[in-house]
VMD Tcl script that builds the backbone (N, CA, C; Angstrom):
set m [mol new atoms 234]
animate dup $m
set s [atomselect $m all]
$s set {name element resname resid chain x y z} {
  {N N MET 1 A 91.834 67.587 -33.727}
  {CA C MET 1 A 91.377 67.029 -34.147}
  {C C MET 1 A 89.691 66.890 -34.723}
  {N N LEU 2 A 89.523 66.920 -36.421}
  {CA C LEU 2 A 87.823 67.156 -36.416}
  {C C LEU 2 A 87.835 65.659 -36.923}
  {N N ASP 3 A 86.711 65.343 -36.285}
  {CA C ASP 3 A 85.901 63.489 -36.649}
  {C C ASP 3 A 85.269 63.950 -38.023}
  {N N LYS 4 A 86.088 63.171 -38.669}
  {CA C LYS 4 A 85.801 62.789 -40.293}
  {C C LYS 4 A 84.559 62.124 -40.206}
  {N N LYS 5 A 84.508 61.254 -38.865}
  {CA C LYS 5 A 82.565 60.673 -38.910}
  {C C LYS 5 A 81.722 61.608 -38.773}
  {N N ILE 6 A 81.857 62.444 -37.811}
  {CA C ILE 6 A 80.891 63.247 -37.400}
  {C C ILE 6 A 80.707 64.505 -38.493}
  {N N VAL 7 A 81.846 64.479 -39.343}
  {CA C VAL 7 A 81.799 65.442 -40.243}
  {C C VAL 7 A 80.654 65.071 -41.347}
  {N N GLU 8 A 81.196 63.936 -41.708}
  {CA C GLU 8 A 80.188 62.414 -42.476}
  {C C GLU 8 A 78.890 62.882 -42.081}
  {N N LYS 9 A 78.767 62.378 -40.870}
  {CA C LYS 9 A 77.061 62.480 -40.436}
  {C C LYS 9 A 76.716 64.070 -40.467}
  {N N GLU 10 A 76.977 64.510 -40.421}
  {CA C GLU 10 A 76.077 65.914 -40.303}
  {C C GLU 10 A 75.688 66.467 -42.083}
  {N N LEU 11 A 76.984 66.234 -43.117}
  {CA C LEU 11 A 77.231 66.120 -44.338}
  {C C LEU 11 A 76.156 65.741 -44.941}
  {N N SER 12 A 76.008 64.207 -44.261}
  {CA C SER 12 A 74.241 63.329 -44.696}
  {C C SER 12 A 73.310 64.312 -44.301}
  {N N LYS 13 A 72.816 64.614 -43.192}
  {CA C LYS 13 A 71.784 65.398 -42.211}
  {C C LYS 13 A 71.582 66.955 -43.305}
  {N N LEU 14 A 72.044 67.051 -43.829}
  {CA C LEU 14 A 72.557 68.371 -44.694}
  {C C LEU 14 A 71.812 68.055 -46.083}
  {N N ILE 15 A 71.955 67.270 -46.068}
  {CA C ILE 15 A 71.773 67.030 -47.699}
  {C C ILE 15 A 70.165 65.861 -48.013}
  {N N GLU 16 A 70.233 65.507 -46.571}
  {CA C GLU 16 A 68.658 64.389 -46.451}
  {C C GLU 16 A 67.975 66.204 -46.704}
  {N N ILE 17 A 68.260 67.055 -45.768}
  {CA C ILE 17 A 66.945 67.859 -45.460}
  {C C ILE 17 A 67.358 68.799 -46.738}
  {N N ARG 18 A 67.820 69.209 -47.388}
  {CA C ARG 18 A 68.113 69.670 -48.742}
  {C C ARG 18 A 67.446 69.398 -49.820}
  {N N THR 19 A 67.123 67.598 -49.268}
  {CA C THR 19 A 66.483 66.659 -50.128}
  {C C THR 19 A 64.850 67.219 -49.571}
  {N N GLU 20 A 64.657 67.061 -49.174}
  {CA C GLU 20 A 63.421 67.406 -48.157}
  {C C GLU 20 A 62.307 68.459 -48.163}
  {N N PHE 21 A 63.535 69.202 -48.430}
  {CA C PHE 21 A 62.897 70.582 -49.090}
  {C C PHE 21 A 62.433 70.943 -50.265}
  {N N LEU 22 A 63.529 70.458 -51.744}
  {CA C LEU 22 A 63.209 70.570 -52.510}
  {C C LEU 22 A 61.818 69.549 -53.012}
  {N N ASP 23 A 61.970 68.717 -52.200}
  {CA C ASP 23 A 60.439 67.310 -52.579}
  {C C ASP 23 A 59.258 68.114 -52.323}
  {N N TYR 24 A 59.835 68.574 -51.478}
  {CA C TYR 24 A 58.847 70.109 -51.041}
  {C C TYR 24 A 57.870 70.985 -52.220}
  {N N LEU 25 A 59.129 71.295 -52.624}
  {CA C LEU 25 A 58.720 72.326 -53.892}
  {C C LEU 25 A 58.230 71.682 -54.579}
  {N N ASP 26 A 58.515 70.478 -55.635}
  {CA C ASP 26 A 58.717 69.382 -56.372}
  {C C ASP 26 A 56.951 68.955 -56.144}
  {N N GLU 27 A 56.057 69.364 -55.039}
  {CA C GLU 27 A 54.843 68.830 -54.667}
  {C C GLU 27 A 54.481 69.799 -54.492}
  {N N ASN 28 A 54.658 71.323 -54.530}
  {CA C ASN 28 A 53.371 72.012 -53.767}
  {C C ASN 28 A 53.576 73.488 -55.257}
  {N N ILE 29 A 54.655 72.997 -56.203}
  {CA C ILE 29 A 54.820 74.318 -56.719}
  {C C ILE 29 A 54.657 73.410 -58.922}
  {N N PRO 30 A 53.530 73.815 -59.166}
  {CA C PRO 30 A 54.191 72.949 -60.864}
  {C C PRO 30 A 54.920 73.579 -61.623}
  {N N LYS 31 A 55.457 72.300 -62.447}
  {CA C LYS 31 A 56.345 72.735 -63.055}
  {C C LYS 31 A 56.163 72.912 -64.139}
  {N N LYS 32 A 56.802 73.983 -65.835}
  {CA C LYS 32 A 56.627 74.674 -66.463}
  {C C LYS 32 A 56.680 73.412 -68.007}
  {N N SER 33 A 56.189 73.293 -68.915}
  {CA C SER 33 A 56.277 72.669 -70.015}
  {C C SER 33 A 57.028 71.809 -70.183}
  {N N ASN 34 A 58.604 72.279 -69.710}
  {CA C ASN 34 A 59.668 71.616 -70.164}
  {C C ASN 34 A 59.876 70.925 -68.894}
  {N N ASN 35 A 59.211 70.728 -67.632}
  {CA C ASN 35 A 59.438 69.138 -66.777}
  {C C ASN 35 A 60.767 70.003 -65.696}
  {N N LEU 36 A 61.093 70.716 -65.944}
  {CA C LEU 36 A 63.088 71.118 -65.584}
  {C C LEU 36 A 63.084 72.788 -64.592}
  {N N GLU 37 A 62.054 73.204 -65.066}
  {CA C GLU 37 A 61.875 75.141 -64.126}
  {C C GLU 37 A 60.260 74.902 -63.461}
  {N N PHE 38 A 60.362 75.330 -62.736}
  {CA C PHE 38 A 58.882 75.428 -61.385}
  {C C PHE 38 A 58.223 76.700 -62.539}
  {N N ASP 39 A 57.346 77.171 -62.001}
  {CA C ASP 39 A 55.983 77.594 -62.852}
  {C C ASP 39 A 55.566 78.670 -61.603}
  {N N PHE 40 A 56.624 79.596 -61.319}
  {CA C PHE 40 A 55.704 80.243 -60.261}
  {C C PHE 40 A 54.903 81.246 -60.345}
  {N N LYS 41 A 54.554 82.001 -62.151}
  {CA C LYS 41 A 54.117 82.268 -61.855}
  {C C LYS 41 A 52.140 81.892 -61.674}
  {N N ASN 42 A 52.025 80.198 -62.372}
  {CA C ASN 42 A 51.246 79.665 -62.234}
  {C C ASN 42 A 50.951 78.557 -60.963}
  {N N ASN 43 A 51.816 79.053 -59.724}
  {CA C ASN 43 A 51.810 78.214 -58.849}
  {C C ASN 43 A 50.657 78.674 -57.276}
  {N N PRO 44 A 50.155 77.482 -56.876}
  {CA C PRO 44 A 49.221 78.341 -55.790}
  {C C PRO 44 A 49.409 78.608 -54.902}
  {N N LYS 45 A 49.527 79.865 -53.720}
  {CA C LYS 45 A 49.969 80.350 -52.875}
  {C C LYS 45 A 50.714 78.657 -51.983}
  {N N LEU 46 A 51.795 78.679 -51.357}
  {CA C LEU 46 A 52.052 78.745 -49.951}
  {C C LEU 46 A 51.868 78.500 -49.426}
  {N N ASN 47 A 52.029 77.660 -47.811}
  {CA C ASN 47 A 52.081 78.238 -46.353}
  {C C ASN 47 A 53.743 78.503 -46.210}
  {N N ALA 48 A 53.627 79.514 -45.942}
  {CA C ALA 48 A 54.505 80.740 -45.114}
  {C C ALA 48 A 55.550 79.682 -44.031}
  {N N LYS 49 A 54.576 79.301 -43.475}
  {CA C LYS 49 A 54.916 78.637 -42.309}
  {C C LYS 49 A 55.777 77.143 -42.493}
  {N N ASP 50 A 55.862 76.423 -43.135}
  {CA C ASP 50 A 56.083 75.216 -44.026}
  {C C ASP 50 A 57.379 75.529 -44.739}
  {N N ILE 51 A 56.960 76.530 -45.349}
  {CA C ILE 51 A 58.895 77.149 -46.242}
  {C C ILE 51 A 59.722 76.730 -44.974}
  {N N TYR 52 A 59.363 77.967 -43.889}
  {CA C TYR 52 A 60.287 78.876 -43.202}
  {C C TYR 52 A 60.688 77.386 -42.215}
  {N N GLU 53 A 59.983 76.455 -42.004}
  {CA C GLU 53 A 60.431 75.248 -41.244}
  {C C GLU 53 A 61.201 74.125 -41.999}
  {N N HIS 54 A 61.514 74.218 -43.552}
  {CA C HIS 54 A 62.350 73.711 -44.257}
  {C C HIS 54 A 63.819 74.231 -44.250}
  {N N PHE 55 A 62.968 75.621 -44.596}
  {CA C PHE 55 A 64.300 76.271 -44.469}
  {C C PHE 55 A 65.114 77.056 -42.951}
  {N N PHE 56 A 64.710 76.409 -41.874}
  {CA C PHE 56 A 65.308 76.618 -40.741}
  {C C PHE 56 A 66.063 75.608 -40.797}
  {N N LYS 57 A 65.785 74.316 -40.880}
  {CA C LYS 57 A 66.106 72.942 -40.819}
  {C C LYS 57 A 67.024 73.026 -41.431}
  {N N LEU 58 A 67.320 73.636 -42.840}
  {CA C LEU 58 A 68.676 73.444 -43.941}
  {C C LEU 58 A 70.079 74.446 -43.002}
  {N N ASP 59 A 68.653 75.488 -42.535}
  {CA C ASP 59 A 70.105 76.851 -42.256}
  {C C ASP 59 A 71.069 76.244 -41.171}
  {N N TYR 60 A 70.133 75.562 -40.317}
  {CA C TYR 60 A 70.521 75.398 -38.812}
  {C C TYR 60 A 71.334 74.059 -38.589}
  {N N GLN 61 A 71.107 73.647 -40.203}
  {CA C GLN 61 A 72.377 72.270 -40.288}
  {C C GLN 61 A 73.216 72.488 -40.688}
  {N N ALA 62 A 73.249 73.899 -41.600}
  {CA C ALA 62 A 74.955 74.421 -42.376}
  {C C ALA 62 A 75.429 75.069 -41.550}
  {N N ARG 63 A 74.745 75.868 -40.748}
  {CA C ARG 63 A 75.313 75.994 -39.523}
  {C C ARG 63 A 76.255 75.833 -38.642}
  {N N LYS 64 A 75.553 74.496 -38.654}
  {CA C LYS 64 A 76.057 73.415 -37.480}
  {C C LYS 64 A 77.714 72.962 -38.117}
  {N N LEU 65 A 77.476 72.200 -39.217}
  {CA C LEU 65 A 78.094 71.984 -40.510}
  {C C LEU 65 A 79.474 73.082 -40.290}
  {N N ARG 66 A 79.366 73.961 -40.414}
  {CA C ARG 66 A 80.153 74.896 -40.645}
  {C C ARG 66 A 80.985 75.085 -39.408}
  {N N GLY 67 A 80.227 75.521 -38.016}
  {CA C GLY 67 A 80.771 75.390 -36.727}
  {C C GLY 67 A 81.856 74.391 -36.883}
  {N N TYR 68 A 81.851 73.678 -37.426}
  {CA C TYR 68 A 82.746 72.505 -37.243}
  {C C TYR 68 A 84.252 72.861 -38.002}
  {N N LEU 69 A 83.479 73.118 -39.238}
  {CA C LEU 69 A 84.654 73.727 -40.461}
  {C C LEU 69 A 85.731 74.862 -39.715}
  {N N VAL 70 A 84.800 75.901 -39.477}
  {CA C VAL 70 A 85.413 77.090 -39.194}
  {C C VAL 70 A 87.076 77.147 -37.524}
  {N N GLU 71 A 86.147 75.468 -37.246}
  {CA C GLU 71 A 87.116 75.124 -36.233}
  {C C GLU 71 A 88.310 74.539 -36.562}
  {N N GLU 72 A 88.024 73.250 -37.703}
  {CA C GLU 72 A 89.207 72.451 -37.713}
  {C C GLU 72 A 90.014 73.483 -38.687}
  {N N LEU 73 A 89.446 74.281 -39.320}
  {CA C LEU 73 A 90.100 74.755 -40.536}
  {C C LEU 73 A 90.804 76.755 -40.093}
  {N N GLY 74 A 90.336 76.665 -38.466}
  {CA C GLY 74 A 91.136 78.294 -38.488}
  {C C GLY 74 A 90.552 79.044 -38.829}
  {N N PHE 75 A 89.443 79.328 -39.649}
  {CA C PHE 75 A 88.466 80.996 -40.044}
  {C C PHE 75 A 88.466 81.103 -39.147}
  {N N LYS 76 A 88.216 82.263 -39.127}
  {CA C LYS 76 A 87.345 83.592 -37.893}
  {C C LYS 76 A 85.644 83.523 -37.929}
  {N N ALA 77 A 85.404 83.065 -37.589}
  {CA C ALA 77 A 83.567 82.968 -37.762}
  {C C ALA 77 A 83.190 83.873 -37.557}
  {N N GLU 78 A 82.382 84.300 -38.515}
  {CA C GLU 78 A 81.672 86.212 -38.312}
  {C C GLU 78 A 80.479 86.200 -37.942}
}
mol reanalyze $m
mol bondsrecalc $m
mol representation Tube
mol addrep $m
């Protein structure tokens, strides 16, 4: 049986990593005048390595959490 504490811990990590990624985007991409949308048209060039590192952490954590859920719910992993 899946330990609920483990899932809560891993889900918290996922949320933390997602927040860090979004904070990075907020710091590096200007917003449009409505301050809700990123202004990709007028943004400086982003560091591809930094973007990849943030994405990799997010993807790794999501796959880790998925593994717990697939095992517990009996899905076939693809």
